[in-house]
C-alpha positions as CSV (number, residue, x, y, z in Angstrom):
1,M,0.0,0.0,0.0
2,E,2.9,2.3,0.5
3,R,3.5,2.3,-3.2
4,L,0.0,3.7,-3.7
5,S,0.8,6.6,-1.3
6,E,4.0,7.4,-3.2
7,S,2.1,7.3,-6.6
8,V,-0.4,9.7,-5.2
9,L,2.3,12.0,-3.9
10,R,4.2,11.9,-7.2
11,H,0.9,12.8,-9.0
12,A,0.4,15.8,-6.7
13,Q,4.0,16.9,-7.0
14,G,3.7,16.9,-10.8
15,Q,0.9,19.6,-10.7
16,P,1.2,23.4,-10.5
17,E,0.7,25.1,-7.2
18,G,-3.0,25.2,-6.1
19,T,-4.0,22.2,-8.2
20,P,-6.3,20.1,-6.0
21,V,-5.7,16.4,-5.4
22,L,-9.2,14.9,-5.7
23,A,-9.9,11.4,-4.4
24,K,-12.2,10.8,-7.4
25,G,-9.4,11.8,-9.8
26,L,-7.0,9.1,-8.5
27,L,-9.2,6.0,-9.1
28,H,-6.9,5.0,-11.9
29,L,-4.3,4.2,-9.2
30,G,-6.5,2.0,-7.1
31,S,-9.9,1.4,-5.5
32,R,-11.7,4.3,-3.7
33,A,-11.0,2.7,-0.3
34,A,-7.3,2.2,-1.1
35,V,-7.0,5.8,-2.5
36,D,-8.7,7.2,0.6
37,Q,-6.3,5.3,2.9
38,A,-3.3,6.5,0.9
39,L,-4.6,10.1,1.1
40,S,-5.1,9.8,4.9
41,R,-1.5,8.4,5.3
42,L,-0.2,11.4,3.3
43,V,-2.1,13.8,5.5
44,R,-0.8,12.2,8.7
45,R,2.8,12.5,7.3
46,D,2.1,16.2,6.5
47,A,2.8,15.5,2.8
48,L,-0.7,16.7,1.9
49,L,-3.2,19.1,3.4
50,R,-6.8,18.1,3.7
51,A,-9.0,21.0,2.7
52,G,-12.4,19.3,2.7
53,R,-14.1,16.0,1.9
54,G,-12.2,14.4,-0.9
55,V,-10.1,17.6,-1.6
56,Y,-6.4,17.8,-0.8
57,F,-3.6,20.2,-1.7
58,L,0.2,19.8,-1.8
59,P,1.9,22.2,0.6
60,V,4.2,24.7,-1.0
61,E,7.9,24.8,0.0
62,G,9.0,28.3,0.6
63,R,11.9,30.3,2.1
64,F,10.2,30.2,5.5
65,G,9.1,26.5,5.4
66,R,6.0,24.8,4.2
67,R,2.7,26.7,3.7
68,A,-0.6,26.1,2.1
69,P,-1.0,27.2,-1.5
70,S,-2.5,30.7,-2.0
71,V,-6.3,30.9,-1.7
72,G,-6.5,32.4,-5.2
73,K,-4.6,29.6,-6.9
74,A,-6.4,26.9,-4.9
75,V,-9.8,28.3,-5.9
76,E,-8.7,28.6,-9.6
77,G,-7.5,25.0,-9.5
78,L,-10.6,23.8,-7.9
79,A,-12.8,25.5,-10.5
80,A,-10.8,24.0,-13.3
81,A,-10.7,20.5,-11.8
82,L,-14.4,20.4,-11.0
83,G,-15.7,22.3,-14.1
84,E,-17.3,25.0,-11.9
85,R,-17.5,28.7,-12.3
86,I,-16.2,30.4,-9.2
87,A,-16.1,34.1,-8.6
88,N,-15.4,36.5,-5.7
89,S,-18.4,37.2,-3.5
90,G,-20.0,40.7,-3.8
91,A,-18.2,41.9,-0.7
92,M,-14.8,40.8,-2.0
93,A,-15.6,42.3,-5.4
94,A,-16.5,45.6,-3.8
95,N,-13.2,45.6,-1.9
96,V,-11.3,44.8,-5.1
97,L,-12.9,47.8,-6.8
98,G,-12.2,50.1,-3.9
99,L,-15.9,50.6,-3.1
100,T,-15.4,49.5,0.5
101,M,-12.3,49.2,2.7
102,Q,-13.9,46.3,4.7
103,L,-12.1,43.0,4.3
104,P,-14.2,39.9,4.9
105,V,-13.0,37.8,7.8
106,K,-13.1,34.7,5.7
107,H,-12.8,34.1,2.0
108,V,-16.2,33.8,0.4
109,F,-16.7,32.8,-3.2
110,L,-19.8,32.2,-5.4
111,T,-19.9,28.9,-7.3
112,S,-22.0,27.2,-9.8
113,G,-21.4,24.0,-7.8
114,P,-22.7,23.0,-4.4
115,S,-22.2,25.2,-1.3
116,R,-19.3,23.9,0.9
117,S,-16.5,25.0,3.2
118,L,-12.8,24.3,2.9
119,T,-9.9,24.9,5.2
120,L,-6.5,25.8,3.6
121,G,-3.9,26.0,6.3
122,R,-5.3,28.8,8.6
123,E,-7.6,30.2,5.9
124,Q,-11.3,29.4,5.9
125,I,-12.9,29.4,2.4
126,E,-16.6,29.3,1.9
127,L,-18.1,28.4,-1.5
128,R,-21.7,29.5,-1.8
129,H,-23.9,28.2,-4.6
130,A,-25.2,31.2,-6.7
131,P,-27.6,31.6,-9.6
132,P,-26.0,31.9,-13.1
133,W,-26.4,35.7,-13.4
134,Q,-24.2,36.2,-10.3
135,L,-21.4,34.3,-12.0
136,A,-21.6,36.1,-15.3
137,L,-18.1,37.4,-16.3
138,A,-16.4,35.3,-13.6
139,G,-12.7,36.2,-13.5
140,R,-13.3,39.6,-15.2
141,R,-13.2,43.1,-13.8
142,A,-16.6,43.8,-15.3
143,G,-17.9,40.7,-13.4
144,E,-16.5,42.2,-10.2
145,A,-18.5,45.3,-10.8
146,L,-21.6,43.2,-11.4
147,R,-21.2,41.3,-8.1
148,A,-20.3,44.5,-6.2
149,L,-23.5,46.2,-7.4
150,A,-25.6,43.1,-6.5
151,W,-24.0,43.0,-3.0
152,L,-24.8,46.7,-2.5
153,G,-28.4,45.8,-3.0
154,R,-31.5,47.4,-4.5
155,D,-31.3,50.6,-2.4
156,R,-27.6,51.4,-2.9
157,A,-26.7,50.1,-6.3
158,S,-28.1,53.0,-8.3
159,A,-26.2,55.5,-6.1
160,A,-23.0,53.7,-6.6
161,A,-23.3,53.4,-10.4
162,G,-21.3,56.6,-11.1
163,S,-18.5,55.5,-8.8
164,V,-18.3,52.0,-10.4
165,R,-18.4,53.6,-13.9
166,Q,-15.2,55.6,-13.1
167,R,-13.4,52.4,-12.0
168,L,-14.0,50.6,-15.3
169,S,-12.4,51.1,-18.7
170,E,-14.6,51.7,-21.8
171,D,-14.2,48.0,-22.8
172,E,-15.0,46.8,-19.3
173,R,-18.2,49.0,-19.3
174,R,-19.2,47.6,-22.7
175,E,-18.6,44.0,-21.4
176,L,-20.7,44.7,-18.3
177,G,-23.5,46.0,-20.5
178,S,-23.5,42.9,-22.6
179,V,-24.9,40.8,-19.7
180,S,-27.6,43.3,-18.5
181,A,-30.4,41.2,-20.1
182,Q,-29.5,38.3,-17.8
183,L,-30.0,40.3,-14.6
184,P,-32.9,40.9,-12.3
185,G,-34.8,44.1,-13.2
186,W,-33.6,46.0,-10.1
187,L,-30.0,45.4,-11.1
188,A,-30.3,45.9,-14.8
189,G,-30.9,49.6,-14.4
190,P,-27.7,50.4,-12.4
191,V,-25.7,48.1,-14.7
192,S,-27.0,50.0,-17.7
193,A,-26.1,53.2,-16.0
194,V,-22.6,52.0,-15.6
195,A,-22.3,50.6,-19.1
196,H,-23.9,53.5,-21.0
197,G,-23.6,56.5,-18.7
């Protein structure tokens, strides 16, 4: 069985930083029970970090010792591996755009997949299932503007449209305007104001 553990570890070491090691993705190496046991052994040896059920990450060796991969890379890797769209939550998007100075206590992302929590070293990551319109333009600055306006809510989104408009380039405003038909009515107005002035 030790050979299976070493095969799993070699597989993990051959991936870029933040690529998740998923139990389901290792079934070519052995049965699910054997893979689960190998992963547990690697966690006990501190060779892998367990982030959540069936999700593991290889620690990164740095100048100051071993650390968890960055949250951004881990979330990107998880999205690619699971085929999900994952984007910053509205609060995080508002912070990225400079609309608020508040930093969320834990990392919250919106996902097209199921809601779940992960632990990455000392960092807590929450993935919240969201409707497709909230994930429009995931990974794009125009999408950050959309999620920030949605987070501000019906009462404050219109007032913030001018400020959001100033923070986007003309191309980003046009890109944001291209998804306005997908949005709830209360949000389509502020988005159109950002896109078209």
